[in-house]
Phi, psi and omega in degrees: 000321179296321181294324180293314178298322178297321179294317178294323182293313178294320177298319179300316181288329177296332177298325182272349188294312183295312177300323180291323176297318177296319179296320180293322179295320181283324183267331188099151185294327185287344179262355181294334178301323180293331177298318182281335178278339186306312181300318178294322178297318178297322179295315179299314181298316186290316189255354180237298186288319178297313176300326178296314179295322177297319179300315176302317180296317180299325182296342181256014180234163180231175180099176182249009176280143184273330181286134182300325181294337181264003184255145183267145183284127179237356180068232182265018184298320180297320176292322177294326176295316182294323183263012178278095185221145169287318176212126185289348176275349180240098180304331180295340180270004183260147177298320176251075186294329180291327176298314183284334171294320178296322178295315180295316178298321180294318178300313179296318180300315180297314181299310184289314184293312181293317181300307179292327177301309181297315182296312182290321179296319179294316178300315181295318182297316180297321178290314183292342180276350179274166176278085181249156176296144176061037184301315179299320179298313181292326176297319179293322179298319179292325185276339187304315180304332180296331181284345183278149172294141179304326178294318178297317180300313183294322181292323179297311183287331175294324175295325179285322192262347183296171189303320178257028185278182185296318183296314178293328175298319177294321178292321177296318181298325180275002178075024182260357179083178184259137178244132178277080188300319188260000179252348173266124186306318181291317177293320180299318180293319176304317186286327178291326175293314181298312182296321179296317177297315181300319186285331190247348187299325184299328178294317181284330173299318180297319179293317178295322176299317179298320175295319178297319182288341176280348178286127180303135177292335181299327181297315182290324177296319177295319179294323177294320178296329180276359179077026179291129180295159182302314184295324180289326176296324179298311188273339182256343182240298190298304186294317176301318181286341181266358187300317178300318179296317177300322179297315177299316181299317183296314182292317180297319182288325177298310180299318179293321180294319178298330183265010184299133179207307193304302185297320185291318184294321179287322186284313185237345183066018182090351183266185358291141188063241177241020188295330182237023176281115177259176191297318183297319180292325176298316177301314181295318182293316182291321185275333189227326191268334180249161178240143357288146182284120185259078182299323180295316180294320178295319179295321177298314180299321179293326179288326175296318179292322179297324176297318179298315180295323178295321178296317178298319181293319179295322176298320177297315182296317182292320179293319178295320180292323179295317179295322180295321180293320178293326184272000000 
């Protein structure tokens, strides 16, 4: 049986040998790499670059028709509509006040989520890098939420936080009364930040652990022999040598926070009101969930967000290049 499969395998590849030799002869050996790259390039063009171009085109058109031929050209009107504000600090003064509420919510979400994410991830990584009992178990516990689907994470926490959920059942049992966690704007915003950190922190803990383990042990041994206190070792050795890894974690978490959607949409739906509506949900609501569907406005908002992400990516590349040149 093995001989039969081997014969079929070799025969299948022999079918392509002659055409490939002829192709190599006609193109030259140095151009054959493009032949093998062509399928991937076509996939990228079809599913990445073409949608980007279509999105740019949609952002310059108006109406609720989906076919480009049925849409009227409006130029930069969609961008002008989004940025038509008396004061960008006051969403009520903007023509598209919900867009700027989403921008403000996204800004606060990014600051709080990324700040606490990096702080807690660093603390967890420093603890898990020490020789503590059940170290492998605790590392798995921290990473486990990353393996869950964002929708599953949101449904679990919604079950915990809803009016008749597990958390309120515990509070009732303790005689503390019921709290409307997801109906109060302040609490709802707190919980989307908390759930997002809980769901994603393990990924960054893993990256920081790898960075900590890459620091040579000789440095710590020399510092210990010199009688350097623990806190000084942290601020003079660990954090400076961990800076490149912290930079990567910061940029990755920033990009992910700006794109947050799944957990928040399932957990609160953007409510109560627009208290937890972030930029991605605004784009989704304007382009697909509400009528009339304003594809052009949604495309313009998505390009604004893409510009922010591009700036963050360029900052990461510049910082990484600078660190590489210094190192």
